N, C-alpha and C positions, 0 to 999 in steps of 0.2 A: 746499387740497392738491395736489398734482398727478394726472395720469391715472394713472402708473406706481403712485404710492401705493394709490390708490382702487382699480384691479385687484388689486392684493396682498391688499388688504382684504376684497373681493369673493371672493378665493378662499379666504381663512381664514372666511368667513361661514359656508360648510358646515360646519365643524367645530364652528360655535356658540363659539367662543372669544372672540368680541368683546365688548367693552365698549359700555355705554350710548353713550360719546360718539363710537366709532366707526362703531356704527350711525347715529347721527344726521349723521356727516361724508358717510358713503355715500349716504344718502337725499338730504341737500343737493346732492352734488356730481352725482348720477344726475338730479335734476331740471333741472340746468344743462346737463349735458354730454350730448348725444346719444351718443357713441361709447361712453363709459361705461354706459350705458342699454343698447346695444345689446348691449355687452360682458356686462354680466350677465343679458340677456334669452338669449343663445349659450349662457353657462355653464349657465343652468336647463336649456335645452331638451337639452344634453349630458348633463347629469347624469341627467335623464328617459329618455333613449335608452339610456344605460349600464344603468340601472335594468331596463330592459325586456329587455335584451338578456342580462342576466347568467343568465337561465333559460333561455338557449340551449345545447344541447349539441351538438357537432360532429356530423356525418353517422358512421355505422357505418364508412363506408366510408375516409373519412379517417383516422379512429382508427386502423382496421386497417392501414392502409397507413402510417403513422406508426410505428407500432409495430413492422412487419415492417422498414422502414428503419434504425430505431435498433437491431434486431437484428441486422440485416445487418453495420451499420457495428462493432457490439460483436465480430461472429464475426470480422469481418474483422481488426480489432485484435489479439484475441487470436491468432488465427493467425500474424498477423507476429512478434507477441511470441514464439511458440513457435518460429516459424524461425528468428528472432535469437538465442533462447537453444540452440537445437541447433547454432547454426554454432562457437557460443564453446568453445574446447577446455578442458577442465581442465587447471589448472595441473600440471607434473610436481610429484613428490614430491621435495624438497631432498636434496640428495646427502650431507648430513649424517647423515638418517636411513637413507641405503641403507649407508653405513659402519657405521653402529652395528647395522643388522640383519646386516650380512656377519659383523661383528666377533663377534655372537652367535652365529651359526650355527658358525663356525670354533670359538669355546670350548665348543660345545655337544658338538661331532663330538670335539674331543680329549679332552673329559672322559669323554663316555662310551665311546672306543676305550680308555683308559686304565683304565677302571673294568670293563669287561668282560673284560680281560686278567687282572684280578687276583681277580675273582669267580669262585668255583669252582661247581658244583654243590652240593655237601655243606656248602660253606662257610657258617658264619652273618655276617649282615650286621654290619660295624662301623660305628661313628658316621661315619666319613669315607665310606664307602659310602653310608650313607643321605643324607647331607650332598650328596654329588655326584650323587645321583638325584634329590634336589630341586631341585637347580640346574638339571639337564636338565629337569626336568619345568617350571620356571619359566621357562626360555628358550621351550620350546616353546608354552608359552601365549602369552608374549608373542612371539613370531614372528607366532603365529596371528591375534592381535588388533591387531599392529600396523598393517596398513591401515587396517581398521576405526577405530581411534583417529584415526589421521592425516585421515582424511576427515571426521570430524565436528568434530576441533578446529583445521581450518584456520582462518586469519586471516580476518578479516572482508573484507578486501581483495582476497581471492582467491576468496571467493564470488559466485556470479553473483547480482545484483540485479535483481529484477523491478519496472520503474518503468512 
């Protein structure tokens, strides 16, 4: 076997997945090749050193400074995102909506003026009068809630996306 193959086997030997033949090949090659024997010893030393270091914890000052830096970075990103969002103007209400709202206002005014001319104080309300009053009430409610509905159900491409 070549040295590259033996080095791969030496690396894999720490996981314990080698067969007996592969172990024998390593032992035979390491006995004859000084470079691979040095590689095997160096890898053992590295593994032992890493095991010793795994119990180390970073100094409190370093940990605190790292957290502060991360928090500052996060805060600056959030602030820049809020600034970007505040600079975006909301899209205007489409003209067709304005036309519909103005038409409703004109229709409501026309109906209410004609109704109030016909209604006297002592007259009972006819079916037509009740119907017109219901239309006026419906239009008033629609005019009141139209801006809320428009803002809530805008198309997704007009909404501001936070990324």
